[in-house]
N, C-alpha and C positions, 0 to 999 in steps of 0.2 A: 514413615511411609513415603512422604513426598521426595525426600532425598534419594530414595532407592529408585523411584520412577524416573527422576531426572538422570540418574546414573545410567539407567537402561537406554534413555534417549541419546545419551552421549556416546553410546557404542558406535553410532554411525560415523564418529570421528575417524575410524579406520578407513572409511571410504573417502572422506572429504577433507581430511588434513587439519583438524583442530589439534593443536599441540599443547601439551602440558596441562590438559584439562584436570587431571587429578592432583596436580600441584596447586591449582587455584581454588578447587572446591573441596570441601570436607564431605566427601561422599563415600558410599560403599563401593568397593572395586567391582568391576563387571563380573569377575569370576565368582563373586560371592552372591550374585543375584540368583534367585530361583522364583519361578512363577508361583510356587506354593506359598512363598512368604509375602507375595505382593497382591494377589488377586483372589481374595477370599470373601469380601463383604461389599455391600452397596457403597459403604463409605470409601472403599478403595477405588471404586469406579468414579465416584464424585471427585476424589482427590486427583485421580489421573486426568480427568477432563479439565479441572482447574489448572493443573500443571501444563496441559496441552496449550491452553490459552496464554499461560505465562510465556511459554516458548514462542508462540506465534507473535505475541506482542513484542518480545525482544527482537525477533526477526524483522518485524515491520517498523520498528522504531527508527531505523535508518533506511532499510531496504525499500520501503514503500516510495520514498522520495528518490533514492538513488536509481532504482530500476524504472520508476514510473514517471519521473519528472525532469531530471537534470539533462537528459539527452534531447529535450524538446526545443533547444535553442532559445529558450525564454530566460535563461539565467547565465550569469558569468561569475568569475571569481570576484570576491568582495575586496575590502581594503587590504587583505592579505593576498598576495599574488600566488595563490595555491596551485601547484602544478596539476593535481588531480582534477580540480574543478575546471581548470582551463581545458584539460584534455576531454573530460566527459562533456563539457559544454560545446566542444567542437567535434564531437563524435570521433575522437581518436583515442581509443582505449588500449591500455597496456595490460599485460597478463597478470600483474599483481596489484592492479588498482582496486580500490574499494568497490564492492559489488561483483567481483569476479569469483569469489569463493561462495559456493553454494551450500556450505556447511550448515548454516543455521536453518535453512529450509529443509534439509534432510534430517536434521535433529528433530524438527517438528513433525515431519512425515513419519519418522520412526515412532514417536510418541503416539501418533494416531494409529499406526499399524498395531501397536501393542494393545491399545484399547479394543480394536476390532478383533484381535486374536483372543483376548481373555474375557472380556465383559460378557459375551454370550454364555459363559460357564458359571457366572455368578448368579446366585438366587436373589431375586428382587421381590419386595412386597408388591409393587405395582410394575407391571410389564412396561408401562409407558415411560417409567424412569430408565429402564434398560434401553428402550428405543431412543430416548433422548440422548443418552450417552453415546450410543452408536451413531446417531445422526450427526452429532457434533464432530465425531472423528471422521466420518465420511466428508463432511463439509470442509473441515480444515485440511484434510489430505487433498481434496480437489482443488482448494484454493492454492496450496503450496505448489502442487504440480502445474497449476495454471501459470503461476509465476515462473516456474522452472522451464516449462515448454516454450513460453514466449521469450524468455531471456536467453536460453542456451540452445533451443531446438532439441536435438537428440540428447538424451541424458539417462542415467540409470533409473530403471523402474523397479522400485522396491515396495513390496506389499506384505512381507511376512513379519517384520519386526525383529530387531536384534536384541538378544538377551545374554549373549556370551560372545567373547572375542574369538571363540573357536567354532562359531557357526559357519556353515557353508555360505557362499555368495557374499562374503565380506568384501570382496574385491570385484565388483560388477563392471561391466562395460557399458557404454552409452547405448541405450535402446532407441530405435527409430521413434521420432517424435509423434508419429501417428498413433503409436500404442499409448503414449502418455495422454494424448487427447481422448482416446477411447476410454481410458480409466477415469479421466476427469468427468466425462459425460455420464458414465455409469455411477460414479460416486455422487454426483449431483442428484441423479434419479433416486438413489437409495436414501440420501439425506432427506429429500422431500417426502419420501414414502414413510420414513420413520419418525420425523420430527413432529411432536404434538403441536397443536395450535397454541398461539399466544405470542407475546413479545418478550424478548430478553435483550437488553442493550449491549452487554459485554460478552455474550455468547450467541451462537447461531439461533435463528428463528426461521419460520417459513419465509418471512420477507427477506431476510439476509440471504437465504439459499436461493430465492428467486432473483435477487440482484446478481448473484454470481451466474445463475442460469441465463439471464438476459445478456449479460456481458459475454459469456462464453459463446452463446449461439450467434451473437453479432460477429464475433471473431470467426466462428465457423462459416458463417454466411459469406464474409468478405475475404477471408484468408485461406479457408480450407475447402472452398468450392461447395459450400452447403446451400447457397442460393436461396430461393424464395421460401422454401420450407423452413430453413433455419431462421430467416427473418421473422416468419410467422410465429415460431416458437419463442423467439426473443420478445416479440410484441406481447404475446400472452403472458409471459413471465413478468414483464414490466407492468402490465395491467393488474396482475395479481398483487404486486407490491403497492401500487397506487390505491387499490381497493382494500388495503389491509388496516386502515384506521390511522395512518400517519398523516401529518399535515405540514405544509410549508408555514413557517413562522411568519407573522405579518412583517416583522422588522428583521432584515437580513443580518445585521450585526449581532442581534440577540442569540443567534445560533451558537456562537463561539464563546460567549461569556462563561468564565470559569464557574460562576454561580448558577448557571442555567444549563449544565451539560446533560441533564436527564430530560431534555426537551423532546417533543414528539416529532421532530424532523429527523433525528438521528435514528438509524436502523441498527448499525453495529459500530461500536467505537472501542478503542483500546484505552483504558483509564490510566491516568497519571495523577499523582497526588503531591501535596507539598512536601511530605516527608521523604520523597524519593530523590531529592537533590542531595546526593551523597557527600560531595565536597563542592567547594566554591569553584573548582576548575573543571567540573563535569556536568553533564545533563543527561537525563534518561532518554531523550529523543532528539530528533534532528532539528527541532525548532530553534535551537540556539545558534544554528548556522547563520541565520539571517540578521542577527541583532548587532548593535554597536560593540566594539571591543570592550571587554570587561575592565581592562586597566584604565579606561577613560571615565569610569563611573564617578570617581572622586572629582576629577576636573570638571566634568559636566555639572555636577551638583554645585561646586564652588562658583560656577558661572551662571547659576540660576536656572538650570535646566532640570526639571523634575525627572524621576525615574521612569515615568510612563510617557514623557514627551520624547525622550531619546532612550528607548529601552536598551540596556546593555545585556550582553549574553554572558556565558560562562567562560568564553575564550575569545579569540579574534573573530571578526566578521568574515566568514568564508564565502558566502553567496549573496549576490544581489540580482535583481531583475535587470535584464539588458535595457539599454536606452529605448529600444523599440517597444519592448513590453511595457516599460514605464509609461511611455506616451500612450500606448493603447489603453492601459488601465485607467488613465486619467483623461481620456479623450471625450467622454460623455459626461457632462456635469450633472445630468439627470440620473445617472446610474450610481447608486449608493455603494456598490461593491468595491470600486477602485479605491476611494478614499478610506474605506473601512479595512482594506487589505494592505495598503501601501502608504507610507509617509515619506514625503520629500522635504529635504532641509535646504534652506538657502542662507541661514545665518552664517556669517563669516567664521565665527569661532568653531562651529560644528564642521563646516566643510573644509576649513583650512587646518585647524588644530587637531580635531578628532578624526578627520578624513572619512567622514560618513556623509553621504548625500541622499541615501534612500534606505529604508528598512521595511521589510515585511512585518507588519504589526498584527496580522491576523491571529497569530498564535504566540503572542508575546508573554503569556503566562502571567504570573503575579509577582509583586514586589513584597517580600516577606523577610523580616529580620535583617534588613539592609542588604538583601541579595535577591537576584532574579531567580524565581522558581518556575520551572517548566512544567506546570500542572495542567496545561491544556490537554484534554483527551484527544486522541488521534482518530478522526472519523475515517472508517473504511467505506461505509455506505451511508448515504442520507437521501431523503426523498427527492431532492432536486435532481439528483442523478437519474432516478427512475424515470422522471419526465423526459430527460434528454436521451436516455436509452430508448424510450418509447418513440421519440421523434426519429431517432436513427433507424429503428426497425420499420416504422411506418414508411419512412422515405425509401428504404430498400424495397418495399412492396409497391412503390409508386403511389402511395396514399398521401398526397401532399397536404390535404386538408387536415387529416389527423396529426401528421407531423407538425404542421404549423400551430395547431391548437396546443399541442404538448409544449412546444417551444415558448408559446406565449404565457403558459402557466409560470414558467421560470422568469421570463422577461418582465412581466407586469409587477411582480413583487419587487424587482430591482429598480424599476423606472416609474412605476405608478401609471402605466399605460396599458389598457386592456388588450389592445391588438397592436402591439409594437411591430410584429411581423405580418406582412400582407403580400399577396400576389407573388409568392416565391415559386421558383421552379425547383427541380430536384437538386441541381447544383447549388442553388441559393439556400436550400435547407441544410445541406452539408456545411456550407460556409457559416450559416447561423449557429449550428450546433457547435462548431469549433470555436466561434467567437464567444458564445454564451459560456462554454466550458472554460475558456481562458479567463473570463471575468469571475465565474462562479467558484472555481476550484483552485485558486492560487495556493500553491504549496501542499496540495492534497494528493499528489502522486497519480494524476489522471491523464495528463496531456500526451505523454509519449505513446501510451496505449491507444488513445483516441486517434492520433495521427496514423498509426499503423492500421487500426481497425477500419479507417475510412480511406486507406491507401493513398494518403496525401503526403507521406513523409518525404518523398523525394521532390515534392513541389513546394511545400510550406516550411520545411526545416532547412534553412539556408546552408547549413554545414553538410547537408546530404545532397544538395542539388548537383546533378551530374554524376553521382556516385552509384547509380543503379547497377552498374556492372561489377562492383566490388563484391567478392564472395562473402556472404553472411555479414554484411556491414551493419545490419540492424540487430544481429545477435551479439553476445558477449563472449570473450574468451573465458576459459576456465583457469582459475588461479594455479600458478605453478605448484603451490604446496599440495593441492588436491592430486595433481598428476604425480608428484614425487612420492606421496603416500600410497597411491594406487596407480602403478605404471600401466594398468590396463585401460585407464582413461586416456583417450586421445584428445589432443587439443582441437578446439573448434576450427574447422577448415577456414582458411583465410587469415588466421592469426599465427600460423607457424612461421 
């Protein structure tokens, strides 16, 4: 059952340019698929939803950081002088760079579309189970299109689901982005209407949907002309999350411990386990980018440095924080987040022989069987972000007192000070939200979107200063392989 659903999702390759997918996967060919064999029982719907989140997790394993973090000018190439990380860090992106291929997002959209198409025809013992399956599909589709719309602007809008390579519309054109945002908005509404109450850590819940809703309406308020009404909607959604029974953990570093990943601050995470380290040279998520080169593990150990003092990755160190971001993270000795996120090395052996002087240790995983295991779950949403979204929404409505109070909920956990922020004006609240986010969400894929949402990208991202006149400079090009496979896709204007 599962392999057939995945095969159906892969049909979108004809649009997006995934090559040789049937050479790599032992799956049923698309022409052999029939809805009659796939969508008969409740268990088929459950399997389809699980498969949907497997695809979403795979998409976000790298994409969440590439699309949401690396363009924020807070990172640079690590001890390997990698051309891609140099380009994305300076906002000069080429058409075949990582992140330009939208294939994985559209695979996930296709899986959601098939659920929305077929699950209503399945007989369920409890109608709430059908509603939950549909709510998950609406939520995931909205989330994927939210990434697509913000990353590429105009893009294909697909809502039917592909089950045969002979279907119509296999070669769509780019749809105006306004239509994508309209679908996102309606999908969020439907997801909230259908989702039963309760919490689920690895699938959608009312709180997770409201996090997306708050984020989307903040984007609508500031980037789409939604104004005060959209700020008010975002504020209500953030308040619904805050009132849903989650809590900020007393100790910030405890949030990310691999033995504590079911804690009550996480709203939605993508799980990773020890057994997913397939080989010593690979990792299932992007967290390996930040660690010391794997080839230096033996030398480090021989010189007395333990595996958790200088964590080594599964390959070379691709990414480090910039000097400026390093100094910012360690600028306040009372703030526990900097030292818990970043480790600086001054020992001559490490800085001269291993060529590592800083490592993001926030998601360093575990040391198991003499190898690094990347078993940190990836957080998509957690409660601290709900408070900062609330501050952003209240600030947009000129409610400085509410915004400041929400900011202080996050700041006092980190610094032990009840009212760290006082006497702020509107500009001061925006600056505080950005600074708190830079401390709170290291490597969580949030900062690029925040700069855009607050319209500060051309002011605060140094590699974008003075580039306001460049066409679509904050969007991404489409990978050449997508255009080669579907010549009806036009390249993002400004990248031709």
